[in-house]
Each structure stands twice: as C-alpha cells, then as structure tokens.
C-alpha positions in Angstrom: 22.2 -1.2 11.9 23.8 -3.2 14.4 26.6 -1.7 16.4 29.6 -3.6 14.3 28.0 -1.7 11.4 27.7 1.7 13.2 31.0 1.6 14.3 32.1 1.1 10.9 30.0 3.7 9.3 30.7 6.1 11.5 34.5 5.6 10.8 33.4 6.1 6.4 32.0 9.5 7.6 34.8 10.7 9.5 36.2 10.0 6.2 34.1 11.8 4.1 34.0 14.6 6.0 38.1 14.8 6.1 37.8 14.3 2.4 35.6 17.2 1.8 38.0 19.5 4.2 40.6 18.5 2.4 38.9 19.4 -0.9 36.7 22.3 -0.5 39.2 24.5 -2.3 38.2 22.8 -5.3 34.5 23.3 -4.7 32.2 26.0 -6.2 31.6 28.7 -3.5 28.2 29.8 -4.6 26.0 27.0 -6.2 24.9 27.3 -9.6 21.7 24.9 -9.6 18.2 26.8 -10.4 15.5 26.9 -7.8 13.4 23.7 -8.1 16.6 21.6 -8.8 16.5 18.8 -6.4 13.0 17.6 -6.1 13.3 15.8 -9.7 16.2 13.9 -8.9 14.6 12.3 -6.0 11.7 9.8 -5.9 8.2 11.3 -5.3 7.4 9.1 -2.3 9.6 7.4 0.6 10.8 3.5 -0.1 8.8 0.6 0.9 11.9 -1.0 1.7 15.3 -0.1 3.2 17.9 1.3 0.5 21.6 0.7 0.7 23.7 3.2 3.3 26.3 3.3 0.3 23.3 4.4 -2.1 22.2 6.9 0.2 25.8 8.4 0.5 26.5 8.4 -3.1 22.9 10.4 -3.6 24.9 12.9 -1.0 27.6 13.4 -3.4 25.0 13.4 -6.2 22.7 15.6 -5.1 23.0 17.6 -1.8 26.6 18.5 -2.6 25.7 20.8 -5.8 23.2 23.0 -3.8 26.0 22.9 -0.9 24.0 24.6 2.3 21.6 26.4 0.3 19.3 25.7 -1.5 19.8 22.0 -1.0 19.1 22.8 2.9 15.9 23.6 2.2 14.6 21.7 -1.1 15.4 18.7 0.9 12.8 20.2 3.8 10.0 20.6 1.4 10.7 17.0 -0.4 10.5 15.5 3.0 7.4 17.0 4.6 5.6 15.9 1.4 7.0 12.1 1.8 5.9 12.1 5.3 2.5 13.8 5.2 1.8 11.4 2.3 3.0 8.3 4.7 1.0 9.7 6.8 -1.8 9.7 4.0 -2.5 13.5 5.0 -5.1 15.7 2.8 -3.2 17.0 -0.6 -3.5 20.4 0.8 -1.0 20.0 3.1 1.7 19.1 0.7 3.7 21.8 -1.2 4.1 19.5 -4.2 5.5 21.4 -7.1 1.9 24.3 -7.1 0.1 23.4 -3.9 -0.6 26.4 -1.3 -0.2 23.9 2.3 3.6 22.3 2.8 5.8 21.4 5.9 8.1 22.6 7.9 10.5 21.2 11.1 10.1 22.8 14.4 12.4 22.2 17.3 9.4 20.8 19.2 5.7 20.8 19.5 5.5 23.9 21.7 7.2 25.6 18.7 4.4 24.1 16.6 1.9 25.3 18.7 3.1 28.9 19.1 3.7 29.5 15.9 0.2 28.0 15.1 -1.4 30.6 17.7 0.6 33.9 16.5 -0.8 32.9 13.1 -4.0 32.2 13.5 -3.7 35.7 15.8 -2.5 37.7 13.3 -4.9 36.2 10.4 -8.0 37.1 12.8 -6.7 40.6 14.0 -6.3 40.9 9.8 -9.8 40.0 9.4 -11.2 42.3 12.1 -9.9 45.1 11.0 -10.5 45.1 7.3 -14.6 44.3 8.6 -14.2 47.4 10.5 -11.0 49.5 9.9 -11.7 51.3 13.1 -10.4 48.8 15.6 -7.6 48.7 16.7 -5.3 45.5 17.5 -5.6 46.0 21.1 -9.4 46.1 21.5 -9.3 42.5 19.5 -6.6 41.3 21.5 -8.0 42.0 24.4 -11.2 39.6 23.3 -9.6 36.7 22.1 -9.8 33.4 23.5 -8.3 29.9 22.5 -9.7 26.4 23.7 -8.2 23.7 24.3 -8.9 20.3 26.3 -8.5 19.6 30.2 -5.3 16.6 28.7 -3.6 19.1 26.3 -0.3 19.6 27.2 1.4 22.5 29.6 2.8 24.2 26.5 -0.7 24.8 24.8 -1.5 27.1 27.9 2.3 28.6 27.5 1.3 29.6 23.8 -1.5 31.7 25.3 0.7 33.1 28.3 3.0 34.2 25.2 0.9 35.0 22.9 -1.1 37.3 25.4 -4.5 35.8 24.7 -7.1 33.7 26.6 -7.0 30.4 27.0 -9.9 28.7 28.3 -10.1 24.8 29.1 -12.7 22.6 27.8 -13.8 19.6 29.9 -13.1 16.1 28.4 -15.8 13.2 28.7 -15.1 9.7 30.4 -12.4 9.2 28.0 -10.7 11.9 28.5 -11.8 13.3 25.0 -12.7 16.8 24.1 -16.2 16.6 22.2 -18.6 18.8 20.6 -20.8 19.5 22.8 -18.5 20.5 25.9 -16.3 23.1 22.9 -20.0 24.5 21.9 -21.2 25.3 25.6 -17.7 27.6 26.0 -18.0 29.2 22.7 -21.6 30.1 22.9 -21.5 31.7 26.5 -17.8 33.4 25.4 -19.5 34.8 22.6 -22.4 35.9 24.6 -19.9 38.0 26.7 -18.2 39.6 23.8 -14.9 37.3 23.4 -13.9 36.3 20.1 -13.3 32.6 19.6 -10.3 32.5 17.2 -8.1 29.0 18.3 -8.6 25.6 18.8 -6.0 22.9 19.9 -7.0 19.4 19.4 -4.6 16.8 20.6 -4.4 13.0 19.4 -2.5 11.2 21.8 -2.3 13.6 25.2 0.7 13.1 27.3 -1.0 12.0 30.5 -3.1 8.7 29.1 -2.7 8.8 25.0 -6.5 10.0 24.5 -8.0 11.4 21.3 -9.8 14.6 21.0 -12.8 13.9 18.7 -12.0 16.2 15.6 -15.0 14.6 13.4 -16.9 16.5 15.6 -14.9 19.4 17.3 -13.3 20.2 13.4 -16.7 21.6 11.9 -17.3 23.8 14.6 -13.9 25.1 14.1 -14.7 25.6 10.6 -18.4 27.2 10.9 -16.9 29.4 13.4 -14.1 30.7 11.5 -11.6 29.6 14.2 -7.9 28.4 13.2 -7.8 24.5 14.4 -4.4 23.2 15.1 -3.6 19.2 15.5 -1.1 18.1 18.1 0.0 14.7 17.6 2.9 15.0 18.9 3.7 11.1 20.2 0.7 9.3 18.6 1.2 11.1 14.9 4.4 8.1 14.1 1.7 5.7 14.7 -0.7 7.0 11.8 2.1 5.9 9.1 0.5 2.3 9.7 -3.4 1.9 8.1 -4.6 0.1 11.3 -4.0 3.1 13.2 -5.1 5.9 10.7 -8.2 6.2 11.7 -7.3 8.0 14.5 -6.3 10.9 12.2 -10.0 11.0 10.9 -11.0 14.6 10.9 -7.3 16.2 10.3 -8.9 17.5 6.7 -10.5 20.2 9.2 -7.5 21.8 10.4 -5.7 24.2 9.4 -2.1 23.0 11.0 -0.9 19.6 12.3 1.9 18.8 14.1 4.0 15.4 15.4 7.3 14.9 16.3 9.1 12.1 14.1 11.7 12.6 17.0 9.8 10.9 19.9 8.5 7.9 18.0 9.8 7.5 14.2 13.6 6.7 14.9 15.0 10.4 14.2 17.4 12.3 16.4 16.0 15.4 18.1 15.0 17.8 17.4 12.7 17.0 14.9 8.9 18.0 14.9 7.0 17.7 11.8 4.6 20.6 11.2 2.0 21.2 7.8 -0.4 24.1 7.1 -2.7 24.3 4.6 -2.4 27.7 3.7 1.7 28.4 4.2 0.3 32.0 3.5 -1.7 32.3 6.8 2.2 31.5 8.5 4.8 33.5 5.9 1.7 36.7 6.4 2.2 36.7 10.3 6.4 36.5 10.3 7.7 38.0 7.1 10.4 40.8 7.2 12.8 41.4 4.3 15.9 43.3 5.4 18.6 44.1 2.4 21.0 41.8 4.4 18.5 38.6 3.6 17.9 39.7 0.1 17.9 37.5 -3.1 17.5 37.9 -6.1 14.4 34.9 -6.3 12.9 35.8 -3.2 9.7 37.3 -5.2 10.3 35.0 -8.0 7.5 31.9 -6.1 9.7 29.6 -6.8 11.4 28.8 -3.8 10.3 28.7 0.1 12.2 31.2 2.4 11.1 28.9 5.8 12.8 32.0 8.0 9.3 33.1 7.6 7.8 29.8 8.9 9.4 29.7 12.1 10.7 31.4 15.4 14.7 31.6 14.9 16.1 32.9 11.7 19.3 30.6 11.4 17.8 26.5 10.4 19.8 23.3 10.7 19.7 20.8 7.7 17.4 18.9 10.3 15.6 17.3 6.4 19.2 14.9 6.3 18.3 12.7 9.2 15.1 12.5 7.9 15.9 11.5 4.4 18.3 8.8 6.0 16.1 7.3 8.5 13.2 7.2 6.0 15.7 5.6 3.6 17.1 3.2 5.8 14.1 1.9 7.1 11.9 2.4 4.4 8.2 2.3 5.2 7.9 -0.9 6.2 10.6 -1.4 8.4 9.0 2.1 10.4 5.8 0.4 10.5 7.4 -2.4 12.0 9.1 -0.6 14.7 5.8 0.7 15.7 3.6 -2.1 15.2 6.5 -4.1 18.0 6.0 -1.2 20.3 2.2 -1.7 20.3 2.0 -5.3 21.1 4.5 -5.1 23.5 2.6 -2.2 25.4 -0.5 -4.6 25.0 1.8 -8.1 26.6 2.1 -5.1 29.6 -1.5 -4.3 29.5 -2.3 -8.2 29.7 0.2 -9.1 32.7 -1.3 -5.9 34.8 -4.8 -7.5 34.2 -3.9 -10.9 35.4 -3.0 -9.3 38.8 -5.8 -8.5 40.9 -4.2 -5.8 42.7 -4.3 -3.7 39.9 -6.5 -1.9 37.5 -5.8 -0.3 33.7 -7.0 2.9 33.9 -7.7 4.5 30.6 -7.8 2.2 27.1 -4.5 1.0 25.2 -4.1 1.9 21.9 -0.5 2.8 21.2 2.2 2.1 23.2 1.2 3.5 26.9 -0.1 2.0 29.8 -1.8 3.9 32.5 -2.3 1.5 35.4 -2.3 1.9 39.6 -2.9 -0.3 42.5 -6.1 -0.4 43.7 -6.4 1.6 47.1 -5.6 4.9 47.5 -3.6 7.4 45.7 -0.8 7.8 48.6 0.0 3.6 48.2 0.6 4.3 44.4 2.6 7.4 45.2 4.8 5.1 47.8 5.1 2.2 45.1 6.0 4.7 42.4 8.6 6.3 44.9 9.8 2.2 45.1 10.0 2.0 41.7 11.9 5.0 40.8 14.2 4.4 43.4 15.6 1.0 42.4 16.6 2.8 39.1 15.7 -0.5 37.4 13.2 1.0 35.4 11.6 4.4 35.5 8.1 5.2 35.5 6.5 9.0 35.1 3.0 9.4 36.9 0.1 11.8 35.8 -3.3 12.7 37.4 -6.5 11.1 35.7 -9.6 13.2 37.3 -8.5 12.4 41.0 -6.5 9.5 40.7 -2.9 9.2 41.1 -1.7 6.4 38.2 1.3 5.3 36.7 2.3 5.2 33.2 4.9 2.6 31.7 5.8 3.7 28.3 7.5 1.1 25.5 10.1 3.6 24.1 13.4 2.3 23.1 14.2 1.0 19.6 16.0 -2.3 21.7 13.1 -2.8 23.4 11.8 -6.4 23.9 9.7 -8.7 25.6 12.0 -10.0 27.8 12.5 -6.4 29.1 8.7 -5.7 29.8 8.5 -9.4 31.7 11.3 -8.0 33.5 9.5 -5.1 34.2 6.4 -6.3 35.2 7.9 -9.0 37.7 9.9 -6.1 39.5 6.8 -3.8 39.9 4.7 -6.9 41.3 7.7 -7.4 43.6 8.0 -4.2 44.8 4.4 -4.3 45.2 4.4 -7.2 47.2 6.9 -5.5 49.7 5.1 -2.4 50.0 1.8 -4.2 50.8 3.0 -6.1 53.5 5.2 -3.0 54.5 1.9 -1.5 55.0 0.2 -4.7 57.0 3.2 -4.5 59.3 
C-alpha cells in the first residue's frame, strides 16, 4: 500500500467508523452468536497471495460485527494464532484447532511471555512436589527453585526471575554464543547436588546481541528428561521461520512447553503484538484462574470458549488479532516471506561490504538481518567510532559486548529500506572511520 492508497483507505476507515456510530442504535447490544461461530466462517490458514482490501473490510461487517467485541475478539485471536502457528509449521500440539490442548495468545511483549511462562512453570512444579509430599510448604519449595538461561539471553529473563522470586543461573555459551547441552547438564548436576530444584529453562533463538541460536536439539531433551519447563524466546528471529529456508532454526521446538516471538518486530504487525503458544493451556490457566462473580458468564464452564484473561497479566485486553488478520490478508504468506528475504539479502550485502574493507572484521555469523562488526583495534577505538556515527544522526547503531569485544550492530529494520540505503550507510561509516583514524594519527 503506497502513501496515496493509504490516504484514500484512511479516509474510508473514518467514514466506516462514522457510519458505525451513526447507526449504533440499530445494532444489538448483546451478540446472539454461539461459541465457536467464527472459525467456520474464515479459512483454516492464511492466504498465500494478498486479498483485496475491500474484501477484508466487507468481512469485518459480515464476520466480526455479529460477534461485536466479544466473542469475536477472542475467537479471531484463537484462529489467527493458529494461522500463524501453521505459517511457522509449529507442531500440532501448540495449536488450538477444534479440540487441541494447546493454543496461542497475544501478549504485549516477549518480556510478558517469559514471565507468564516462568510463573506457570513455578506453579506447576510447586503443585507437583506438594502432591508427592503433602507436608512441603510452598515457601520451602520456592527457596530451592532455580531457572536457567544462556549468558546471551535478554535481560527480561533475569527480570522475570526477580519478579517470580526464583534464582536464575546463567549458562556460559559456546564459541558461537549458543547454549549447549554439556554446559547446561553440568549446571544441573551441580545444583541438584546442592539440594536445589531446577524447574525452568529459557532457550533463545536469535539473541539480542548477535542473533545466535541456542541448541534446541541438545537442550530440549535434557529439559524433558529433567521435567523442566522449556520456554523458547525467539522475539526477533521467529518471524523468519515462516520461510522454509530458515525453518530449521526452529528444529527442536517440539521439546518446548511454550514458544514466543514478536510479529511487531519483523512481520509488519504494529506494536504491540507478541505471539505466545503453549502445549497445554491448562498449565497456564491453572496458575492464574480467578472467577469473581462480576466476570462470570453462562458458557464459562462449558469448555466451548477461551477466557484469555487467564492467559495474561492484565485483565482487560485489546482487539489485537484484527491487525494480524489485516496484515496476513493484505500481504499473504508469500508477501511476508518476500519481506523477510529482502532484509536478509540486504544484511548479507552489508556483510560483503564490510569484508571488503581490511580495517574491519565480522564478529558473528550473519544468519538473518543483523550484522555484528567492528573496527580492528581497541574497544576505545570502536566506542569513538560509534560516537561519531550516532552523533552525526544520519544512521543509528546500537552496540553490544561479545565476550571482551565492543561490537557495532547494523540491523535491517525498516519496511522501506533498499540497497541504496545500505550502500550509503556503509560509505558514511567508512568516511567517519577514515576521519577517526586520521585524527588518531594526528
């Protein structure tokens, strides 16, 4: 959609809303649809090719409006999460379907998803241990619980441990900045010998620093054998898994209890939209379910509906699945795949430019849309280069530390980015580097 069409469609949407408000007295106060009404009205998976905007808007009136905000809000979310799960080729266990035990929910961020998974895992292990030993108090169990993540995991994992009041142990990553089975197993054996209770592991696919990938095929079986909840955080990289050539990066997801990534990062869905799936939704619901009288309804014990208030921290929620529905239909799966592939291709173009300049080095394998590079030399030299880059305000880079090295990160992010932008960015960096090195000599 170009700017001209966007202006036209925007005006049409204003008319749509105005017409709705003008005619609101003629609409039903309470929907008369039955639970499950929506799923048969839309396809079972996302379209491969784009749909027409007019068709989508007509479907809003025909399919969404009869269910108003409820149950349409809930039912469309369940179906959209199944659509997205199928795009990723998630195992069937993660999909809600008609009778599945799993399912997906839209969280506000990957941080919320990690916290929800940790709290659910904590409740599950406490109840399991108390069932086996009725004399155990929750406090006695809690003080021994320990969770694990790679030393490359996002800071939100540590924050989840703080909020959940459990110890978090950091597992050293290997030479490719990945968590491996041997290091995790060593930590588990040491902690169990000290009387601790390992219960939760976060595996990261596409780390923030350098887009490295923890080894799921190694870590997953250990988590299953040790009866630990495995949560996968793929906040950035998860979008790429809709492309067959990148789907292998998700191999091992079958061992996980929960999986999360952010369509608002790289799948053209506006913030906030963080997709989280669980294999057994009862594990999530069981940790957070409360039913005060003012929230009771006639179908709540029928098993026919999903109450997402039991799947998240807030009670209230927005109709976030609508934007997923529009994006998936406006682009089609092929259009979304093309968007991902273009960004990956541009990242490799930038990598090639860096490698042609002997003053620089690539610091981590370039897998998706992130390139980690640095000027050969001291950390201070690279810090000075970054300061020059960001202070000119033509491009913006965010650094990281990889072991003891200060590293610059070039991320392909914008929907509008083209090869010319990448080339101009590199020429800008090269010129600033030349100026810096000249100043250093003087």
